[in-house]
Residue frames as qw, qx, qy, qz and C-alpha x, y, z in Angstrom:
[[0.000, 0.889, 0.458, 0.000, 0.00, 0.00, 0.00],
 [0.433, 0.439, -0.002, 0.787, 1.23, 3.49, -0.78],
 [0.169, -0.226, -0.397, 0.873, 1.44, 6.65, 1.27],
 [0.305, -0.120, -0.310, -0.892, -1.41, 7.98, -0.88],
 [0.580, -0.351, -0.700, -0.225, -3.61, 5.18, 0.43],
 [0.412, -0.314, -0.585, 0.624, -2.64, 6.14, 3.96],
 [0.043, 0.058, 0.042, -0.997, -3.65, 9.73, 3.28],
 [0.468, -0.242, -0.528, -0.667, -7.03, 8.54, 1.96],
 [0.576, -0.373, -0.719, 0.108, -7.68, 6.36, 4.98],
 [0.296, -0.265, -0.430, 0.811, -6.71, 9.12, 7.38],
 [0.165, -0.060, -0.177, -0.968, -8.89, 11.61, 5.51],
 [0.570, -0.261, -0.518, -0.582, -12.01, 9.46, 5.49],
 [0.783, -0.380, -0.489, -0.055, -11.62, 7.51, 8.72],
 [0.473, 0.244, -0.501, 0.682, -8.93, 9.11, 10.88],
 [0.199, -0.280, 0.322, -0.882, -11.38, 11.06, 13.06],
 [0.718, -0.284, -0.467, -0.432, -13.87, 8.23, 13.57],
 [0.552, -0.517, 0.504, -0.417, -14.48, 6.94, 17.07],
 [0.219, -0.349, 0.911, 0.021, -13.27, 3.42, 17.80],
 [0.605, 0.264, 0.722, -0.206, -16.45, 1.43, 17.01],
 [0.597, 0.749, 0.100, -0.269, -17.00, 3.15, 13.66],
 [0.133, 0.742, -0.627, -0.198, -13.31, 2.98, 12.77],
 [0.384, -0.208, 0.900, -0.017, -13.21, -0.75, 13.50],
 [0.667, 0.471, 0.526, -0.238, -16.33, -1.38, 11.44],
 [0.479, 0.819, -0.177, -0.262, -14.84, 0.46, 8.46],
 [0.016, 0.646, -0.756, -0.108, -11.50, -1.30, 8.69],
 [0.407, -0.099, 0.902, -0.109, -12.82, -4.84, 9.37],
 [0.573, 0.484, 0.623, -0.222, -15.94, -4.84, 7.22],
 [0.504, 0.844, 0.097, -0.155, -14.87, -2.60, 4.35],
 [0.200, 0.868, -0.442, -0.108, -11.26, -1.56, 3.79],
 [0.079, 0.507, -0.857, 0.047, -9.43, -4.71, 4.94],
 [0.870, -0.061, 0.181, -0.454, -12.11, -7.38, 4.91],
 [0.993, 0.107, -0.022, 0.040, -10.39, -10.76, 5.23],
 [0.704, 0.388, -0.249, 0.540, -6.89, -9.29, 5.61],
 [0.127, -0.674, 0.310, -0.658, -6.90, -7.66, 9.05],
 [0.717, -0.287, -0.607, 0.188, -6.17, -9.03, 12.53],
 [0.382, -0.859, 0.107, -0.323, -6.00, -7.77, 16.08],
 [0.526, 0.263, -0.651, 0.480, -2.79, -8.12, 18.09],
 [0.584, -0.683, -0.030, -0.437, -3.74, -8.72, 21.72],
 [0.193, 0.428, -0.765, 0.441, -1.66, -9.34, 24.82],
 [0.652, -0.485, -0.554, -0.179, -4.74, -10.40, 26.81],
 [0.382, 0.092, -0.490, 0.778, -3.27, -8.09, 29.43],
 [0.072, -0.369, -0.598, 0.708, -4.72, -5.71, 31.99],
 [0.311, 0.522, 0.148, -0.780, -6.54, -3.45, 29.52],
 [0.023, -0.126, 0.818, 0.561, -7.00, -5.81, 26.58],
 [0.239, 0.400, 0.869, -0.169, -10.64, -6.76, 27.16],
 [0.300, 0.687, 0.243, -0.616, -12.24, -3.60, 25.84],
 [0.252, 0.539, -0.531, -0.603, -10.61, -3.63, 22.40],
 [0.037, -0.004, 0.987, 0.153, -11.29, -7.34, 22.08],
 [0.258, 0.525, 0.717, -0.378, -14.94, -6.64, 22.88],
 [0.295, 0.682, -0.052, -0.668, -15.14, -3.82, 20.35],
 [0.161, 0.358, -0.789, -0.472, -13.70, -6.05, 17.66],
 [0.117, 0.190, 0.973, -0.065, -16.05, -8.90, 18.61],
 [0.324, 0.595, 0.455, -0.577, -19.00, -6.53, 18.27],
 [0.365, 0.599, -0.373, -0.607, -18.00, -5.91, 14.65],
 [0.834, 0.272, -0.428, -0.218, -17.03, -9.49, 13.77],
 [0.706, -0.547, 0.430, -0.133, -16.13, -12.19, 16.33],
 [0.938, 0.185, 0.203, 0.212, -14.42, -14.15, 13.54],
 [0.255, 0.906, -0.305, 0.150, -11.75, -11.46, 13.17],
 [0.827, 0.087, -0.408, 0.376, -8.35, -13.15, 13.72],
 [0.409, -0.879, 0.188, -0.159, -6.80, -12.34, 17.09],
 [0.716, 0.396, -0.461, 0.343, -3.04, -12.83, 17.35],
 [0.635, -0.746, 0.159, -0.123, -1.82, -13.73, 20.83],
 [0.460, 0.612, -0.602, 0.226, 1.96, -13.99, 21.16],
 [0.890, -0.447, 0.011, -0.090, 2.34, -17.00, 23.44],
 [0.216, 0.808, -0.523, 0.165, 5.96, -16.39, 24.34],
 [0.807, -0.040, -0.555, 0.198, 6.27, -19.31, 26.73],
 [0.351, 0.073, -0.485, 0.798, 7.00, -16.79, 29.50],
 [0.356, -0.516, -0.198, -0.753, 3.51, -15.54, 30.37],
 [0.338, -0.193, 0.651, -0.651, 1.96, -15.61, 33.81],
 [0.016, 0.228, 0.971, 0.068, -0.33, -18.66, 34.16],
 [0.190, 0.588, 0.527, -0.584, -3.09, -16.19, 34.99],
 [0.251, 0.519, -0.307, -0.757, -2.70, -14.58, 31.57],
 [0.148, 0.085, -0.907, -0.385, -3.05, -17.90, 29.76],
 [0.040, 0.427, 0.870, -0.242, -6.19, -18.72, 31.74],
 [0.176, 0.620, 0.235, -0.728, -7.57, -15.22, 31.16],
 [0.170, 0.332, -0.591, -0.715, -6.99, -15.47, 27.41],
 [0.130, -0.181, -0.949, -0.222, -9.13, -18.60, 27.24],
 [0.015, 0.550, 0.691, -0.470, -11.79, -17.15, 29.54],
 [0.154, 0.580, 0.012, -0.800, -12.07, -13.87, 27.67],
 [0.157, 0.178, -0.735, -0.635, -12.10, -15.49, 24.23],
 [0.097, -0.348, -0.932, -0.038, -14.96, -17.73, 25.33],
 [0.027, 0.593, 0.498, -0.632, -16.83, -14.84, 26.96],
 [0.213, 0.585, -0.164, -0.766, -16.65, -12.75, 23.78],
 [0.817, 0.355, 0.446, -0.087, -17.22, -15.76, 21.51],
 [0.179, 0.762, -0.505, -0.364, -14.07, -15.04, 19.53],
 [0.956, 0.156, 0.224, -0.109, -13.60, -17.85, 17.05],
 [0.775, 0.536, -0.126, 0.311, -10.19, -17.14, 15.51],
 [0.375, -0.861, 0.344, -0.020, -7.73, -16.65, 18.38],
 [0.853, 0.386, -0.280, 0.214, -4.33, -17.76, 17.15],
 [0.635, -0.724, 0.220, 0.154, -1.64, -18.53, 19.73],
 [0.624, 0.708, -0.284, 0.167, 1.67, -17.67, 18.08],
 [0.814, -0.521, 0.157, 0.203, 4.64, -19.50, 19.56],
 [0.042, -0.779, 0.547, 0.303, 8.38, -19.01, 18.98],
 [0.770, 0.411, -0.468, -0.138, 10.02, -21.26, 16.40],
 [0.900, -0.427, 0.085, -0.020, 11.04, -24.36, 18.39],
 [0.855, 0.175, -0.020, 0.488, 14.37, -24.96, 16.67],
 [0.245, 0.693, -0.102, 0.670, 15.31, -21.30, 16.83],
 [0.530, -0.744, 0.109, -0.392, 14.38, -21.02, 20.49],
 [0.937, -0.307, 0.061, 0.154, 16.43, -24.09, 21.48],
 [0.730, 0.320, -0.005, 0.604, 19.42, -22.68, 19.61],
 [0.131, 0.664, -0.065, 0.733, 19.23, -19.05, 20.70],
 [0.450, -0.573, 0.302, -0.615, 17.82, -19.35, 24.22],
 [0.557, 0.153, -0.815, 0.047, 19.33, -22.62, 25.39],
 [0.260, -0.146, -0.797, 0.526, 18.52, -22.20, 29.10],
 [0.168, -0.737, -0.617, -0.219, 15.44, -19.99, 28.81],
 [0.416, -0.691, -0.246, 0.537, 17.21, -17.11, 30.53],
 [0.448, 0.349, 0.288, 0.771, 17.88, -14.85, 27.54],
 [0.154, -0.869, -0.345, -0.318, 15.53, -12.23, 28.98],
 [0.606, -0.706, -0.090, 0.355, 18.06, -11.51, 31.75],
 [0.513, -0.423, 0.311, 0.680, 21.00, -10.53, 29.58],
 [0.074, -0.031, 0.557, 0.827, 19.65, -9.84, 26.08],
 [0.341, 0.461, 0.623, -0.532, 16.05, -8.69, 26.53],
 [0.427, 0.563, -0.212, -0.675, 15.80, -7.25, 23.02],
 [0.261, 0.273, -0.869, -0.318, 16.90, -10.51, 21.44],
 [0.139, 0.199, 0.922, -0.303, 14.47, -12.42, 23.66],
 [0.418, 0.547, 0.329, -0.646, 11.61, -10.19, 22.49],
 [0.384, 0.482, -0.538, -0.576, 12.64, -10.65, 18.87],
 [0.118, 0.118, -0.983, -0.080, 12.67, -14.43, 19.28],
 [0.050, 0.325, 0.890, -0.316, 9.41, -14.69, 21.19],
 [0.262, 0.691, 0.424, -0.523, 7.36, -11.82, 19.73],
 [0.225, 0.670, -0.290, -0.646, 8.74, -10.05, 16.67],
 [0.058, 0.264, -0.873, -0.405, 9.67, -13.10, 14.60],
 [0.189, 0.331, 0.920, -0.088, 6.44, -15.06, 15.32],
 [0.302, 0.708, 0.339, -0.541, 4.31, -12.02, 14.49],
 [0.191, 0.590, -0.483, -0.618, 6.17, -11.30, 11.24],
 [0.056, -0.068, 0.967, 0.240, 5.78, -14.94, 10.27],
 [0.242, 0.497, 0.788, -0.272, 2.04, -14.92, 10.98],
 [0.273, 0.699, 0.035, -0.660, 1.45, -11.70, 9.05],
 [0.172, 0.433, -0.704, -0.536, 3.08, -13.24, 6.00],
 [0.064, 0.085, 0.992, 0.068, 1.38, -16.62, 6.32],
 [0.207, 0.589, 0.697, -0.354, -2.07, -15.10, 6.85],
 [0.298, 0.442, 0.469, 0.704, -1.64, -12.52, 4.09],
 [0.186, -0.797, -0.455, 0.351, -2.49, -9.62, 6.40],
 [0.335, 0.596, 0.167, 0.710, -2.54, -6.02, 5.20],
 [0.217, -0.662, 0.129, -0.706, -3.51, -4.40, 8.51],
 [0.506, -0.179, -0.741, 0.404, -3.06, -4.96, 12.24],
 [0.388, -0.782, -0.178, -0.453, -5.26, -3.54, 15.00],
 [0.492, 0.098, -0.598, 0.625, -3.36, -2.54, 18.14],
 [0.432, -0.759, -0.486, 0.040, -4.38, -1.37, 21.61],
 [0.483, -0.023, -0.166, 0.860, -1.80, 1.41, 21.87],
 [0.112, -0.907, -0.402, -0.057, -2.91, 4.72, 23.39],
 [0.304, 0.738, -0.149, 0.584, -1.30, 8.15, 23.54],
 [0.457, -0.785, 0.183, -0.376, -1.51, 8.48, 27.31],
 [0.967, -0.200, -0.113, 0.110, 0.53, 5.33, 27.99],
 [0.702, -0.315, 0.117, 0.628, 4.06, 6.66, 27.40],
 [0.026, 0.763, -0.156, -0.626, 5.77, 9.77, 26.02],
 [0.201, -0.214, 0.781, 0.551, 6.91, 7.69, 23.02],
 [0.136, 0.445, 0.853, 0.235, 3.26, 7.08, 22.11],
 [0.003, 0.566, 0.358, -0.743, 2.20, 10.67, 22.67],
 [0.272, 0.457, -0.290, -0.796, 1.76, 11.49, 18.96],
 [0.288, 0.093, 0.941, 0.151, 0.14, 8.20, 17.95],
 [0.432, 0.138, -0.289, -0.843, -2.35, 8.42, 15.08],
 [0.764, 0.072, 0.462, -0.445, -5.44, 6.22, 14.75],
 [0.895, 0.411, 0.170, 0.042, -4.22, 4.99, 11.34],
 [0.202, -0.761, 0.527, 0.320, -0.55, 4.48, 10.46],
 [0.889, 0.425, -0.167, -0.020, 1.51, 2.69, 7.84],
 [0.668, -0.608, 0.358, 0.235, 4.62, 0.89, 9.05],
 [0.077, 0.708, -0.575, -0.402, 7.89, 0.47, 7.19],
 [0.308, -0.052, 0.932, 0.186, 6.91, -3.05, 6.10],
 [0.270, -0.069, -0.542, -0.793, 3.83, -1.73, 4.31],
 [0.307, -0.435, -0.845, 0.047, 1.36, -2.98, 6.94],
 [0.248, -0.623, -0.097, -0.736, -1.32, -0.61, 8.19],
 [0.278, -0.153, -0.754, 0.575, -1.55, -0.16, 11.95],
 [0.350, -0.606, -0.383, -0.602, -5.03, 0.67, 13.21],
 [0.277, -0.036, -0.651, 0.706, -5.07, 2.16, 16.72],
 [0.252, -0.637, -0.576, -0.446, -8.77, 2.67, 17.57],
 [0.534, -0.758, -0.343, 0.150, -8.15, 3.70, 21.20],
 [0.572, 0.244, -0.107, 0.776, -5.22, 6.03, 20.48],
 [0.037, -0.474, 0.025, -0.879, -7.11, 9.14, 21.61],
 [0.662, -0.580, -0.405, -0.249, -9.04, 7.58, 24.49],
 [0.084, -0.609, 0.560, -0.556, -8.17, 8.35, 28.11],
 [0.135, 0.066, -0.943, 0.297, -8.12, 5.94, 31.04],
 [0.361, 0.175, 0.545, -0.736, -11.49, 7.04, 32.37],
 [0.675, 0.311, -0.188, -0.642, -13.40, 6.47, 29.16],
 [0.479, 0.257, -0.833, -0.102, -11.77, 3.10, 28.69],
 [0.018, 0.005, 0.866, -0.499, -12.76, 2.07, 32.21],
 [0.502, 0.242, 0.298, -0.775, -16.34, 3.28, 31.75],
 [0.667, 0.321, -0.440, -0.509, -16.77, 1.36, 28.50],
 [0.363, 0.185, -0.908, 0.100, -15.33, -1.82, 30.01],
 [0.184, 0.094, 0.739, -0.641, -17.59, -1.59, 33.06],
 [0.589, 0.274, 0.022, -0.760, -20.62, -0.96, 30.87],
 [0.698, 0.275, -0.577, -0.324, -19.89, -4.22, 29.03],
 [0.812, -0.440, 0.297, -0.242, -19.27, -6.12, 32.29],
 [0.711, 0.511, -0.479, 0.064, -15.98, -7.46, 30.94],
 [0.895, -0.357, -0.139, 0.230, -13.90, -9.93, 32.94],
 [0.058, -0.936, 0.337, -0.080, -10.86, -8.32, 34.57],
 [0.658, 0.390, -0.592, 0.254, -7.36, -9.77, 34.39],
 [0.771, -0.543, -0.326, 0.068, -6.74, -11.45, 37.77],
 [0.651, -0.107, -0.181, 0.730, -3.41, -9.65, 38.24],
 [0.074, 0.665, 0.170, 0.724, -4.88, -6.16, 37.79],
 [0.564, -0.775, -0.173, -0.226, -5.97, -6.00, 41.42],
 [0.812, -0.390, -0.021, 0.434, -2.38, -6.69, 42.47],
 [0.154, -0.839, 0.147, 0.500, -1.13, -3.52, 40.81],
 [0.471, -0.038, 0.655, 0.590, -0.17, -4.90, 37.41],
 [0.345, 0.684, 0.151, -0.625, -1.32, -2.08, 35.12],
 [0.608, 0.600, -0.413, -0.316, 0.43, -3.48, 32.04],
 [0.788, -0.277, 0.545, -0.075, 1.11, -7.18, 31.81],
 [0.568, 0.589, -0.532, -0.218, 3.67, -8.92, 29.62],
 [0.763, 0.122, -0.619, 0.142, 5.97, -11.84, 30.24],
 [0.718, -0.656, -0.230, 0.008, 6.25, -12.84, 33.90],
 [0.734, -0.221, -0.099, 0.635, 10.04, -12.36, 34.32],
 [0.315, 0.189, 0.149, 0.918, 9.87, -8.87, 32.80],
 [0.293, -0.616, -0.339, -0.648, 6.78, -7.45, 34.52],
 [0.268, -0.192, -0.680, 0.655, 6.27, -5.99, 37.98],
 [0.067, -0.821, -0.561, 0.083, 3.41, -4.05, 39.61],
 [0.266, 0.591, 0.031, 0.761, 3.52, -0.28, 39.17],
 [0.306, -0.333, -0.514, 0.729, 3.93, 2.19, 42.00],
 [0.073, 0.863, 0.441, -0.236, 1.68, 5.16, 42.70],
 [0.022, 0.867, -0.147, -0.475, 2.41, 7.96, 40.26],
 [0.313, -0.284, 0.748, 0.512, 4.15, 5.77, 37.68],
 [0.569, 0.303, -0.335, -0.687, 2.82, 5.43, 34.15],
 [0.904, -0.039, 0.225, -0.360, 1.05, 2.17, 33.48],
 [0.894, 0.375, -0.223, 0.103, 3.95, 0.66, 31.52],
 [0.079, -0.801, 0.529, -0.270, 6.60, 1.47, 34.12],
 [0.741, -0.344, 0.546, -0.183, 6.45, -2.11, 35.35],
 [0.912, 0.403, 0.074, 0.030, 7.52, -3.52, 32.01],
 [0.773, 0.393, -0.187, 0.462, 11.21, -4.48, 31.61],
 [0.346, -0.918, 0.133, -0.139, 12.20, -2.72, 34.84],
 [0.837, -0.375, 0.274, 0.288, 15.14, -5.11, 35.13],
 [0.717, 0.496, 0.171, 0.459, 16.70, -3.69, 31.95],
 [0.093, -0.974, 0.158, -0.132, 17.95, -0.58, 33.74],
 [0.461, -0.671, 0.566, 0.131, 21.71, -1.03, 33.62],
 [0.756, 0.135, 0.587, 0.255, 21.66, -3.55, 30.79],
 [0.442, 0.589, 0.356, 0.575, 21.20, -0.87, 28.13],
 [0.195, 0.171, -0.126, 0.957, 21.70, 2.87, 28.24],
 [0.446, -0.152, 0.076, -0.879, 17.95, 3.41, 28.67],
 [0.490, 0.077, 0.782, -0.377, 15.23, 1.25, 30.17],
 [0.005, 0.138, 0.848, 0.511, 13.56, -0.90, 27.54],
 [0.373, 0.248, 0.338, -0.828, 10.03, 0.34, 26.80],
 [0.745, 0.359, -0.135, -0.546, 8.87, -1.64, 23.73],
 [0.811, -0.117, 0.572, 0.040, 8.98, -5.31, 22.80],
 [0.223, -0.313, 0.654, 0.652, 9.67, -4.46, 19.16],
 [0.326, 0.440, 0.813, 0.200, 6.43, -5.42, 17.43],
 [0.162, 0.916, 0.356, -0.093, 5.50, -1.74, 17.15],
 [0.278, -0.725, 0.304, 0.551, 8.96, -0.46, 16.22],
 [0.568, 0.697, -0.310, -0.308, 10.34, 0.13, 12.71],
 [0.989, 0.098, -0.036, 0.104, 12.00, -2.96, 11.27],
 [0.504, 0.644, -0.342, 0.462, 15.32, -1.12, 11.03],
 [0.308, -0.680, 0.426, -0.511, 15.38, -0.68, 14.80],
 [0.827, -0.293, 0.411, -0.248, 14.98, -4.38, 15.55],
 [0.790, 0.500, -0.350, -0.056, 17.13, -5.82, 12.74],
 [0.326, 0.520, -0.706, 0.353, 20.16, -6.30, 14.98],
 [0.632, -0.372, 0.432, -0.526, 18.07, -7.83, 17.77],
 [0.970, 0.111, -0.025, -0.216, 18.12, -11.16, 15.97],
 [0.743, 0.429, -0.413, 0.306, 21.91, -11.58, 16.07]]
């Protein structure tokens, strides 16, 4: 897809609220070639519900890294059943690659970027190609981190895949209200202070006053110059190319 196509999509749909934007993207623009990436984390339920309201057969890509909390795996099954999602795809790391690169399962301690590439970036790239996807729906929001502060509702990444971010402009309060109105199941770790939930070794509860993603990759302080803030699936390909070596 070209930048001109991006301009058209942004012109016609960029200001639509999440439900209308999802309907246009799933039912019209990318029918049969769009999927939702979901972590089944602390705030994943609402976007999953919004997608299910448009079409519960929309593919949902869950990156089953092999390092998730057991509660997350149980929650993923519970929420998928509750919303009657019929195409949840659990994407696992390549077995041969994982045994070769992460021999003892401890790569996250010393090379967190490479671990994320192995367990998230590579499986997602593989699935996008195999499924012939042209667009991915994400749950990213502007308020989450400074890096996401200029996020648009419709983007085009450097691999030519559209990124649809229906909740980009939503605040925490509206998200909470919409989730409560739908009586959505809550991730069991949310009550313990886990505001953003990823792999178990790389996630801690957040403290008062911290942004909701502060508990992600907290152990990376001192490993790299800056604390890791992204797993790589939302970064330009050029930034994660060297993660694989």
